[in-house]
Backbone bond lengths (Angstrom), bond angles and torsions (degrees), N, CA, C in turn:
res aa  C-N    CA-C-N  psi(-1)  N-CA   C-N-CA  omega(-1)  CA-C   N-CA-C  phi
1 A - - - 1.374 - - 1.486 112.77 -
2 G 1.339 115.76 -30.86 1.443 121.63 179.00 1.511 115.15 -59.95
3 E 1.370 116.45 -36.78 1.459 118.96 -177.29 1.533 111.28 -68.52
4 G 1.313 118.65 -42.32 1.432 123.98 -179.62 1.517 111.51 -65.38
5 A 1.341 118.18 -36.99 1.440 122.07 179.73 1.554 111.56 -63.92
6 R 1.356 115.04 -41.20 1.412 119.15 177.31 1.490 111.93 -65.03
7 E 1.291 122.26 -39.67 1.459 125.95 -178.17 1.558 106.89 -64.71
8 G 1.357 113.16 -43.64 1.480 115.19 -179.41 1.552 112.87 -63.14
9 Q 1.337 116.80 -36.26 1.444 117.58 175.33 1.492 112.45 -65.64
10 K 1.331 117.84 -36.64 1.463 118.95 -179.12 1.513 109.97 -66.97
11 A 1.290 116.18 -35.52 1.477 120.89 -178.84 1.491 116.01 -66.47
12 K 1.375 114.54 -20.88 1.462 116.98 178.06 1.520 110.49 -73.98
13 K 1.343 116.96 124.11 1.438 120.35 177.25 1.518 109.47 -90.78
14 R 1.351 115.73 140.06 1.374 121.43 -179.87 1.556 107.01 -74.27
15 K 1.259 119.20 125.35 1.493 120.26 177.06 1.526 109.57 -91.80
16 H 1.313 112.97 135.29 1.483 119.36 178.67 1.500 106.77 -103.11
17 D 1.348 113.07 129.75 1.504 122.61 176.99 1.530 105.48 -79.37
18 I 1.283 118.64 111.66 1.458 121.37 -179.09 1.557 114.39 -101.28
19 S 1.318 117.47 7.84 1.430 119.24 -178.89 1.539 106.59 -68.65
20 G 1.333 112.89 140.84 1.492 119.24 -177.66 1.486 116.63 78.69
21 V 1.363 117.44 -1.20 1.501 121.32 -178.20 1.448 107.61 -84.22
22 G 1.321 115.12 136.09 1.497 120.76 177.11 1.551 111.03 -161.72
23 S 1.276 113.85 179.07 1.468 120.37 179.68 1.468 111.05 -139.20
24 F 1.269 117.24 160.06 1.507 122.59 173.02 1.485 107.90 -161.81
25 A 1.341 114.31 157.99 1.434 121.34 -177.66 1.535 105.62 -121.56
26 L 1.336 113.23 149.91 1.517 119.97 177.32 1.574 103.00 -129.59
27 Q 1.318 114.42 146.39 1.468 118.33 173.24 1.429 114.13 -146.54
28 S 1.345 115.45 160.48 1.502 121.37 177.45 1.519 107.01 -142.33
29 E 1.347 111.23 139.02 1.460 117.49 176.59 1.524 109.76 -91.25
30 H 1.257 117.36 -3.64 1.484 123.26 178.16 1.515 107.32 -105.28
31 A 1.333 115.98 150.47 1.485 122.95 -179.44 1.559 108.88 -60.72
32 L 1.326 111.73 155.61 1.510 116.83 178.75 1.534 107.75 -106.06
33 D 1.286 115.95 156.71 1.502 122.56 172.67 1.547 104.92 -87.42
34 S 1.276 115.90 118.70 1.480 121.05 -175.05 1.506 113.65 -63.25
35 E 1.344 117.68 -34.83 1.493 119.42 -178.73 1.506 107.32 -73.44
36 L 1.385 119.38 -40.33 1.463 120.48 178.79 1.519 112.27 -69.22
37 F 1.309 116.41 -34.88 1.514 117.96 178.72 1.501 109.32 -66.10
38 N 1.369 115.90 -44.73 1.480 119.42 178.54 1.534 111.28 -59.07
39 R 1.264 116.11 -40.98 1.495 119.00 178.48 1.564 109.93 -67.30
40 F 1.309 118.21 -39.51 1.421 123.55 176.99 1.570 111.72 -57.29
41 M 1.302 113.71 -47.49 1.486 119.08 -179.97 1.558 111.82 -69.08
42 V 1.279 118.00 -40.21 1.481 121.57 177.71 1.513 107.93 -60.24
43 Q 1.307 117.52 -50.49 1.509 121.54 179.07 1.501 112.11 -60.05
44 L 1.277 116.13 -43.49 1.473 120.37 -177.33 1.571 109.25 -64.44
45 L 1.329 116.19 -43.50 1.409 121.37 177.47 1.480 114.87 -64.66
46 Q 1.376 117.17 -36.50 1.441 121.06 178.02 1.514 109.89 -65.73
47 R 1.316 118.46 -35.76 1.460 120.90 -176.63 1.518 112.19 -85.82
48 K 1.315 117.68 -34.20 1.505 120.63 -169.32 1.488 115.13 -126.22
49 K 1.438 118.83 23.47 1.442 117.76 -177.06 1.486 116.02 -58.48
50 E 1.333 118.61 -33.98 1.457 119.86 178.10 1.525 112.60 -72.51
51 D 1.305 117.38 -29.72 1.465 122.09 -174.98 1.593 112.67 -97.25
52 L 1.251 117.23 -18.49 1.491 120.68 178.67 1.487 109.14 -90.05
53 Y 1.400 114.93 101.72 1.513 119.39 -171.42 1.524 108.70 -79.95
54 R 1.315 116.67 -47.81 1.469 121.66 -175.84 1.509 110.44 -140.10
55 S 1.318 115.23 147.45 1.476 119.86 172.94 1.516 104.07 -146.56
56 K 1.339 114.07 151.49 1.449 119.88 176.18 1.538 108.55 -163.10
57 G 1.345 114.86 160.96 1.384 115.75 179.45 1.576 114.89 -177.84
58 V 1.285 112.73 166.24 1.489 121.06 173.92 1.480 105.85 -121.76
59 L 1.355 115.50 130.98 1.448 120.43 -170.56 1.535 112.43 -128.00
60 C 1.370 111.09 145.61 1.479 121.33 173.06 1.514 106.52 -119.44
61 F 1.370 115.96 115.14 1.469 121.70 -179.32 1.482 112.11 -101.30
62 E 1.340 117.58 139.70 1.444 123.71 175.68 1.578 110.12 -56.49
63 G 1.282 116.40 135.37 1.516 118.92 174.61 1.538 114.79 81.36
64 E 1.387 117.72 8.58 1.406 119.66 -174.30 1.598 110.95 -108.01
65 G 1.307 116.19 9.37 1.427 119.06 175.51 1.569 110.68 65.17
66 D 1.332 117.21 -133.85 1.444 122.50 176.67 1.526 116.48 -86.80
67 A 1.286 116.22 6.16 1.460 119.15 -179.57 1.524 111.39 -68.47
68 K 1.287 116.23 129.64 1.458 124.50 175.78 1.528 108.36 -107.72
69 Y 1.376 116.52 133.00 1.441 119.41 -177.77 1.582 108.90 -113.14
70 I 1.332 112.93 149.90 1.452 119.43 -179.09 1.521 108.46 -131.85
71 F 1.292 116.15 149.29 1.446 117.75 172.15 1.563 109.14 -146.52
72 Q 1.312 114.21 153.13 1.459 119.36 173.16 1.498 106.31 -148.49
73 G 1.348 114.01 147.73 1.442 116.61 -178.22 1.534 114.04 -148.43
74 V 1.265 114.51 155.46 1.459 122.06 170.48 1.480 106.77 -125.14
75 H 1.356 118.69 115.72 1.396 123.78 -172.78 1.536 108.06 53.59
76 E 1.350 119.76 -129.99 1.456 117.78 -178.57 1.497 116.07 -88.91
77 Q 1.395 118.17 3.89 1.421 119.88 -178.81 1.556 106.51 -90.97
78 I 1.356 115.53 103.80 1.444 120.72 -176.78 1.527 110.10 -111.64
79 Q 1.312 115.97 133.65 1.474 123.29 171.55 1.464 107.22 -103.69
80 F 1.358 117.10 125.75 1.428 122.05 -176.38 1.526 108.34 -133.69
81 E 1.308 117.51 126.31 1.456 120.02 -176.30 1.517 111.60 -156.09
82 Q 1.291 114.63 164.87 1.446 121.59 175.00 1.584 108.00 -77.57
83 S 1.214 116.80 132.19 1.445 122.54 -178.50 1.510 110.39 -68.97
84 N 1.343 116.27 150.96 1.503 120.51 173.94 1.443 111.41 -69.76
85 T 1.311 120.20 -21.73 1.465 123.74 173.32 1.455 113.48 -99.63
86 K 1.331 116.90 151.82 1.448 123.05 -176.25 1.522 107.06 -110.01
87 W 1.335 113.49 164.14 1.498 117.45 172.65 1.519 106.48 -65.88
88 V 1.321 117.75 129.99 1.447 121.30 -179.16 1.585 108.03 -91.17
89 E 1.237 113.20 147.62 1.543 116.51 -179.99 1.503 107.65 -58.69
90 G 1.325 114.65 135.26 1.442 120.93 -176.00 1.543 117.71 87.15
91 E 1.348 115.27 -18.11 1.464 120.01 179.22 1.480 107.06 -75.83
92 P 1.370 114.83 135.79 1.508 116.24 176.35 1.520 110.08 -66.12
93 R 1.263 118.06 131.29 1.402 123.50 -179.74 1.521 111.95 -91.55
94 V 1.305 112.20 75.94 1.460 120.40 -174.85 1.504 110.53 -101.91
95 S 1.256 115.14 122.38 1.476 119.21 175.52 1.554 106.24 -85.83
96 K 1.345 115.45 134.16 1.513 122.80 -175.72 1.478 104.96 -134.37
97 V 1.385 117.77 132.70 1.410 124.50 172.38 1.497 109.82 -130.22
98 V 1.320 116.05 145.06 1.521 121.74 179.81 1.525 108.06 -126.76
99 F 1.284 116.96 132.07 1.437 124.05 175.94 1.517 113.56 -119.36
100 I 1.284 116.61 129.58 1.499 120.90 176.31 1.513 105.57 -121.44
101 G 1.322 115.05 131.16 1.451 121.10 -179.95 1.491 117.13 -179.27
102 R 1.262 118.54 -169.61 1.490 125.33 -179.50 1.530 111.93 -106.94
103 D 1.291 117.27 130.17 1.431 124.16 175.95 1.557 112.97 51.82
104 L 1.296 114.65 40.88 1.459 117.21 176.03 1.561 110.56 -83.82
105 D 1.333 113.91 132.67 1.478 122.83 -175.62 1.532 106.83 -86.12
106 R 1.303 115.17 95.50 1.454 120.75 -176.29 1.571 110.16 -54.41
107 E 1.285 112.02 -47.94 1.565 114.93 -175.56 1.485 112.44 -61.58
108 E 1.357 117.96 -41.46 1.404 122.18 179.66 1.565 111.26 -66.95
109 I 1.295 116.57 -43.84 1.475 123.87 178.67 1.461 110.85 -64.15
110 E 1.368 117.53 -45.87 1.406 121.07 178.41 1.557 113.30 -63.31
111 A 1.315 116.77 -41.12 1.416 118.74 177.10 1.529 112.32 -62.59
112 A 1.261 118.20 -36.79 1.480 122.30 176.03 1.476 111.78 -67.79
113 F 1.380 116.19 -40.01 1.477 121.89 177.47 1.450 110.28 -61.51
114 R 1.295 117.92 -42.05 1.487 122.99 -177.43 1.513 112.51 -60.28
115 T 1.336 115.73 -29.18 1.504 117.84 -179.78 1.561 109.83 -69.52
116 C 1.326 119.17 -12.34 1.452 121.91 -178.66 1.509 109.96 -85.54
117 I 1.323 119.12 -15.67 1.488 121.05 -173.68 1.528 107.85 -75.56
118 V 1.298 115.08 132.84 1.505 119.70 -172.90 1.511 112.76 -61.61
119 H 1.272 119.31 -37.58 1.511 117.62 -178.20 1.416 111.02 -65.31
120 A 1.377 120.43 -23.97 1.425 122.90 -177.82 1.585 111.69 -83.49
121 Q 1.314 119.03 -2.60 1.416 122.89 -172.42 1.471 114.47 -86.14
122 T 1.315 121.81 4.09 1.471 122.42 -177.50 1.508 113.23 -54.67
123 A 1.335 118.66 -31.97 1.480 121.20 -177.99 1.460 110.85 -94.63
124 H 1.323 120.96 0.14 1.497 123.04 -178.04 1.558 108.92 -128.10
125 P 1.345 114.42 77.17 1.521 114.09 176.18 1.537 111.51 -67.75
126 H 1.275 115.84 155.41 1.502 123.23 -178.95 1.455 110.85 -76.36
């Protein structure tokens, strides 16, 4: 009887509840402040690590010359590194991030992301 019970358990597929799951992208044509972006991601992950399934992006940071940065994450496990490719002269230096998760408040996350944009920092000196 034990053999059949194990097979029956294997046959059951785990169902994923996908209600409330969605994705959105944010972008900026202005460079980001790396310290503020790092803080933004840390705070987002602290609040939403269970609900933030995937995140990824291409980033242009103020003061980093032609260096292009990339990140990708699954929940709170984020890989962040300098890309092997650089921003090419004439290429728009657009930072783009994508978030996939459950019940993510786009307006709240976008407002926090906007605080990382360098031109918006006039009221927040370092």
